[in-house]
N, C-alpha and C positions, 0 to 999 in steps of 0.2 A: 639321393634323387640327382641325376645328373641336368645340370641346367642348359638351357640353350640359348644361345645370345646371336641376335641378327648378325648377317655379315657386314651390313652397313653399320653399324653401330661398333662393331669391332674395328671397321678401319678408320672412323673418326677416333675413336679412342686412342689409336695406336700413333695417330698422326699428331697428337698434341703437342704442338711446340714449346709448350712451358714443362712438358714431362721429359723432354730428351737430354738435356744437359749438354756440356762441351762436347766436342769432337775430339776424341783421343786417337783415332786411326783413320786410315782410309784403304780401301781395296776394290777390284773389280771383280764381279762374280759374271762368267760367260758360258756358252755351251750348257746350260741348263736344261735338266729334264725332269719333270714332275711325275712321277707314278704315283697313284693313291687306290687305296682299296678302303670299301667300306665296312667298318666292324662294329660289334654291340660296344656300346660305352663301358659296359662294365668290363670288357676285355682291356681295354685303355685303363681304367680307373685302377685294376689292380695293380697295376705297373707304375705308376705314380706315386711320388713321394708325399708326405703329409702336407697340406697347405695347397694342393691343385687338384683342380676338377675338370673331368673331361669337358671338352667343348664339343658341342654337337652341331649339326646342321640337319635340319627336317628329321632330327631324332637318331641320328646316326654319327658314329664317331669315324675318323679317318686316321691312316696310317700311310704315311708316304715314305716312298724311296728316291731319292734325290742324288743321282750324279751330276757334277759340275766342274769347271774349273776356276781356281782363283788366282787373279793377276794383280800385280803391283801392289801386295799386301805391305801395308809401313805402318809406323807410327806417324802421328800428325807432325808435319814440320820435318819429315826425315825422308829421302827418295828413296826408290825401290831398289833390292839389292839383286843382282842375277842370280845367285846361288841360293837366295831365300823367298823371294817375293813371288814365285809362281810356282804352282803345285796344284793336284788333284784333289779333289775330296768326293765321298759319298755317305750321305747321311740318312738314318732312320728317324724321322719324325712324327710327332701326332700334335694335336691341338688341345690346348687347355687355358684355364682361367684361374684367378688366383680367388682368394677370399673376397676381394673387392671387386671382383667381377673383369680384370684387366685381362684381355686374351693375349694368347702369346703360343710360342712353340716351345714344346720339349723334346729335345733329342735325346733317343734312347742310346745312339751312336754315331760317331763321325771318323769314318776312316779317311787317313790321309797319307801322302806317300813325301810328306817333308819331316822328318825327325823332329826338327827345331821348333816348327809350329805345332807339332803336337804336343810337346813338353810346355810351351808357352801356354797354348791354349789351357790344358790341363790344370796349371798353377795359377793363371791369372782370371780365369773365367770359370773355372771348375766344371768343364764340359768334357764328356765322355770320349775323348779322342782316342783313336786307335792305329796304330803304326800299320801299315800297308805297302805292298807292292802294286803300283797302278800304273797304267798307260792307257792313252787316249790317241786315236788316229781318226785322222780326215781323209776323206776319199769323196772330193767335190762338197757337196752338201750333207755328206752321210759322215756320222760319227759313230766310231765303235771304241766301247771303253771296258775296260777289265780292272778288276780290283781282288786281290788277295791278302787278307788280313793275317799279320804275323799270328804263326800259330794255327790258321785254319785249316782243316783237312778237307781234302778233294779239290777239284778244280776252282780257278778263277771264278767270280760272278762276272757276267758278260751282259753289257747294254748294248745295242745299236738301233739308231734312229736318226729319221731325216731330220735336218735342222732348219733345212730352208721356210723361210716366213713368207710374206711379211707377218709380224704380228699386232694386236691391239689389244688395249687394256681389257681387263675383265670388266664384265658388265655388274653396275651395282647390284647387290643382293643376289649373286648368283654362286653357285658352288664352286666354280671357279676365283672368285674374288676371296671367298672363304678359305680356299687351301693355300691360294698364293701371296694374298696382300697380308703379310705378319710383318711386323716391326718390332716386336717384343721377344726375347728369349727367356727362358727360367733355366737356372741350374741350381745344384745342390752341393755344398763343400763336404767334406769328409767328417765334419761334425753334424751334419744334417741340417746345417742353416741353409735358406733359401733365398736366392737371389734373384734379381731383373736385370736384364740387361736390354739396350735399345739400339736397333739400326736405322738408318734414313736413305731412301733412295726414291727415285722418280717411280711410279707405277710401273709393274712388269708390263710388257707387251708380249702376251702370249698367241700361240695358234696352237692347232692339234696335230702332232707331227706322226708319220708313218714309224711305228715301232716293228723292229724286226728281230729284236732278242731282248728278253728281260730276265733276271734273276731275283727271287724272293728269299734268297738265303741271308742276307743281313738281317731281314725282318724276323725269320725264323729264330735266328740268334737272339734277337731283341726280345722273344718270348710270344710271338704272334703265330697263329695257324693261319695263313692267308690261303683263299681258295679262288682259283679261276685268274683271268687276265685282272688288268687294274680298272676300276670303273670311270677313272678319270686320267688323261693322258695328256700333258701340256709341255710344251718347249718355249723357253723364255728368250728375248733377245739380252743381249750384255746390260749391264746396271753398273753404274759407278755408286759405291756405298761408304757412307760415313758411319763409324763405330762409336757410339755414347758409353760413358761410364756403366760399369756393373755394378748396382749397389745393394746391399742386404735389405731385405724387406723387414720393416719395423723401423727402420732407418732412413726413410725415403722422404 
């Protein structure tokens, strides 16, 4: 049976300062677009590793496609490097909780155009990063984004939206809060061991943008049969993010 945890409880649990641990890195996330589709919880559960359960809102699970830009990515106490610290990312994500009810994000894939970042994330955080050719162009407040995964057949995935704000924090208990206010991620290493990582940042300031183009291609490759347009479309203002250590479950 798929459990449902209230969004407010999720937010409180993830922001527990005692659970964060030291800061090991810093980065900025900007030009964020959140596209979400509602799906049956069973469709999510079949794609999850042992130890994780689909997290639902009003009985529905959600799959997200999130293109954005990473900036000033660096370990703590080191400056950003021009050739390494700025790159693009596009992830396919869903929402889960562990056996103790700690809610978080499960990433099915994370496309990235910085090869070194891909290898570091794979090895240090056990995340399913993929090498990709990516491009983002700004025309006024409009963003045009393209991603072609290495080995992908067919045209690049394309996204276009108007990033003009202003934004505001998601309302407490809302679907928007459930989808974007996530400060925990889960990953699995090659031996099948489950890990939990944490990030911290100020609450997102979001608004509903005009979206002119989107592609469900990366979610299709992840195993989802999405139908129709997204049920939730949000853009977020930039946030400065602190990265906390990845810890194996059972050793927390």
